C-alpha positions as semicolon CSV with decimal commas, in nm:
position;residue;x (nm);y (nm);z (nm)
1;M;-1,708;2,565;-8,746
2;I;-1,872;2,445;-9,069
3;G;-1,587;2,198;-9,099
4;D;-1,688;2,051;-8,761
5;V;-2,049;2,013;-8,881
6;N;-1,935;1,850;-9,203
7;S;-1,705;1,612;-9,013
8;V;-2,006;1,483;-8,815
9;R;-2,202;1,450;-9,140
10;D;-1,920;1,249;-9,295
11;K;-1,854;1,031;-8,989
12;F;-2,219;0,925;-8,953
13;N;-2,310;0,935;-9,325
14;L;-2,584;1,193;-9,269
15;H;-2,780;1,376;-9,535
16;L;-2,728;1,741;-9,440
17;V;-2,921;2,018;-9,613
18;Y;-2,810;2,380;-9,575
19;F;-3,068;2,657;-9,608
20;N;-3,089;3,038;-9,589
21;K;-3,449;3,109;-9,496
22;G;-3,764;2,936;-9,373
23;G;-3,904;2,910;-9,724
24;D;-3,606;2,692;-9,817
25;V;-3,713;2,442;-9,549
26;I;-4,068;2,425;-9,684
27;D;-3,934;2,396;-10,042
28;Y;-3,717;2,101;-9,935
29;L;-4,008;1,934;-9,759
30;N;-4,219;1,976;-10,072
31;N;-3,955;1,887;-10,332
32;G;-3,649;1,730;-10,165
33;Q;-3,772;1,374;-10,121
34;P;-4,055;1,172;-10,275
35;R;-4,332;1,170;-10,012
36;T;-4,562;0,900;-10,148
37;S;-4,503;0,657;-9,861
38;L;-4,250;0,835;-9,639
39;K;-4,417;1,126;-9,459
40;V;-4,296;1,343;-9,171
41;A;-4,450;1,242;-8,837
42;A;-4,288;1,512;-8,622
43;F;-4,092;1,833;-8,666
44;E;-3,847;1,875;-8,379
45;Y;-3,633;2,183;-8,339
46;F;-3,363;2,274;-8,089
47;G;-3,258;2,637;-8,106
48;H;-3,385;2,989;-8,058
49;S;-3,758;3,037;-8,095
50;N;-4,055;3,231;-7,973
51;R;-4,421;3,136;-7,948
52;A;-4,474;3,131;-8,325
53;C;-4,135;3,114;-8,497
54;F;-3,833;2,887;-8,521
55;M;-3,536;3,127;-8,546
56;F;-3,245;2,978;-8,739
57;D;-2,996;3,250;-8,654
58;Y;-2,964;3,480;-8,360
59;S;-2,870;3,793;-8,545
60;N;-2,600;4,037;-8,444
61;V;-2,740;4,267;-8,714
62;I;-3,089;4,297;-8,564
63;D;-3,078;4,317;-8,184
64;S;-3,248;4,019;-8,013
65;S;-3,403;3,900;-8,336
66;A;-3,343;3,673;-8,632
67;K;-3,296;3,729;-9,005
68;A;-3,391;3,370;-9,089
69;W;-3,697;3,200;-8,941
70;L;-3,982;2,962;-9,007
71;H;-4,322;3,079;-8,884
72;E;-4,579;2,826;-8,767
73;T;-4,815;2,937;-9,046
74;D;-4,550;2,842;-9,306
75;F;-4,623;2,475;-9,241
76;S;-4,954;2,524;-9,424
77;K;-4,745;2,577;-9,742
78;S;-4,630;2,218;-9,720
79;T;-4,791;2,001;-9,986
80;G;-4,839;1,661;-9,832
81;A;-4,502;1,620;-9,659
82;F;-4,658;1,564;-9,315
83;L;-4,882;1,293;-9,177
84;P;-5,235;1,421;-9,100
85;K;-5,173;1,426;-8,723
86;A;-4,805;1,521;-8,731
87;H;-4,655;1,681;-8,423
88;L;-4,545;2,030;-8,524
């Protein structure tokens, strides 16, 4: 399955970043790209979620839950990656 994901990355020359937990996403937003002129205007997510969390896995270890997520309050840990009125 990862090979399928990587084949799409290679075919369309995409920059794909793997992560293990929500903190990794925030760390990438803070440190992965220079953000002096290029800021994030919207954070779109398609996957499992609830009212407050983006769930990156749908765990078979924890019933009906996730082991990796990004909580809406974690966006406050971002240091200038987003535009002031970004859609989150």
